[in-house]
C-alpha positions in Angstrom: -3.8 -5.0 -14.9 -4.9 -5.5 -11.3 -5.0 -9.3 -12.0 -1.2 -9.1 -12.7 -0.7 -7.1 -9.5 -2.6 -9.8 -7.6 -0.5 -12.6 -9.1 2.7 -10.8 -8.3 1.5 -10.1 -4.8 1.0 -13.8 -4.3 4.6 -14.4 -5.4 6.2 -11.4 -3.7 4.5 -11.6 -0.2 6.0 -14.8 1.0 9.4 -13.8 -0.6 9.3 -10.5 1.3 8.4 -12.2 4.6 11.3 -14.7 4.1 13.7 -11.8 3.7 12.3 -10.0 6.7 10.2 -7.4 4.9 6.5 -6.5 4.8 5.0 -6.3 1.3 3.1 -3.0 1.4 1.7 -2.8 -2.2 2.2 -3.9 -5.8 1.3 -1.7 -8.8 1.3 -2.6 -12.4 0.9 0.6 -14.5 1.6 2.0 -17.9 3.9 5.0 -18.1 4.4 6.3 -21.5 5.0 3.3 -23.7 6.5 1.1 -20.9 4.8 -1.1 -18.3 6.1 -0.7 -14.8 5.8 -3.2 -12.0 6.3 -1.4 -8.7 6.7 -3.3 -5.5 6.7 -1.4 -2.2 8.4 -3.0 0.9 8.9 -1.9 4.5 10.2 -3.2 7.8 10.7 -2.0 11.3 13.4 0.7 11.2 12.8 1.5 7.5 14.1 0.3 4.2 17.5 1.0 2.7 18.7 0.8 -0.9 20.4 -2.5 0.0 17.1 -3.9 1.1 15.5 -2.8 -2.1 18.3 -4.4 -4.1 18.0 -7.7 -2.1 14.2 -7.8 -2.8 14.6 -6.8 -6.4 17.1 -9.6 -7.2 15.1 -12.3 -5.3 11.8 -11.2 -6.9 13.3 -10.8 -10.4 14.7 -14.4 -10.2 11.3 -15.7 -9.0 9.3 -13.8 -11.7 11.7 -15.1 -14.4 11.1 -18.6 -13.1 7.2 -18.4 -12.8 6.8 -15.9 -15.7 3.4 -14.4 -14.6 3.6 -11.4 -17.0 3.6 -12.0 -20.8 4.8 -8.6 -21.9 8.0 -6.8 -21.1 8.1 -4.6 -18.0 10.4 -2.7 -15.8 10.6 -3.8 -12.1 11.0 -1.2 -9.4 11.3 -2.1 -5.7 11.2 0.8 -3.2 10.1 2.0 0.2 6.5 3.2 0.5 7.8 6.6 1.5 6.5 9.0 4.1 3.0 9.0 2.8 2.7 5.2 3.0 -0.5 3.7 1.6 -2.7 1.9 4.1 -4.0 -1.2 2.3 -4.7 -3.9 4.9 -7.1 -3.8 7.8 -4.0 -4.3 10.1 -2.6 -1.0 8.8 -5.6 0.9 10.2 -4.9 -0.5 13.6 -1.1 -0.3 13.5 -1.0 3.3 12.5 -3.7 4.6 15.0 -2.7 8.0 16.3 -1.1 9.0 13.0 -2.4 11.7 10.6 -4.0 10.2 7.5 -5.7 11.2 4.3 -8.6 9.1 3.0 -10.3 9.3 -0.4 -13.7 7.7 -0.9 -15.4 6.1 -4.0 -18.5 8.1 -3.2 -19.3 11.1 -0.9 -19.9 10.4 2.8 -21.7 13.3 4.6 -21.0 15.4 1.5 -17.3 14.8 1.3 -15.1 12.4 -0.8 -11.8 13.3 0.9 -11.1 13.3 4.7 -8.0 14.2 6.7 -7.4 13.7 10.4 -6.0 11.4 13.0 -6.5 7.7 12.6 -8.1 6.2 15.7 -8.3 2.6 14.5 -10.6 0.1 12.8 -13.8 -1.1 14.4 -16.4 -3.5 12.9 -15.4 -2.7 9.4 -15.3 1.0 9.9 -12.3 3.3 10.0 -12.4 5.7 13.0 -11.1 9.1 12.0 -10.8 12.1 14.3 -11.4 15.3 12.3 -11.6 18.9 13.3 -13.0 19.8 16.7 -12.3 16.3 17.9 -15.3 14.9 16.0 -15.1 11.2 15.2 -16.1 10.1 11.7 -16.8 6.4 11.0 -15.9 5.5 7.4 -16.9 2.1 6.0 -13.8 0.3 4.9 -15.6 -0.8 1.7 -16.0 2.9 0.6 -12.2 3.7 0.8 -10.6 4.2 -2.6 -7.3 5.3 -1.2 -5.8 5.8 2.2 -2.3 7.2 3.1 -0.3 8.4 6.1 -0.2 12.1 5.8 3.0 14.2 6.1 2.4 17.3 8.2 
């Protein structure tokens, strides 16, 4: 399924940029008996329902033209929300100073989940300020999931 998400990302990213949006993430998941294609977009100042509709129509037309998904699916376009996922290296620089939650594939210093203030990205490692102003360096390759945290 991730192969489909990658193909859709390749289609949706330039389209989002053309419309003035940032493509944050693409998910292709099964919910019940239905396949869902979720596309998350953002922009400076936030995303409105009109923005989602604009992207949805443009993307739907392009997906119909290219037809990268053989089975039927439901397309959803939305804002990434308050707990926006951090996917790209640039995200870890852009959101420095913000609270984040990071989940790892394997334990680091005995923990698989970290929360703290993001301090940036340096030489492939996420810099995270945790309790007592301690700085933890998390290899980017060990991150399973990272999100902005709502406090």
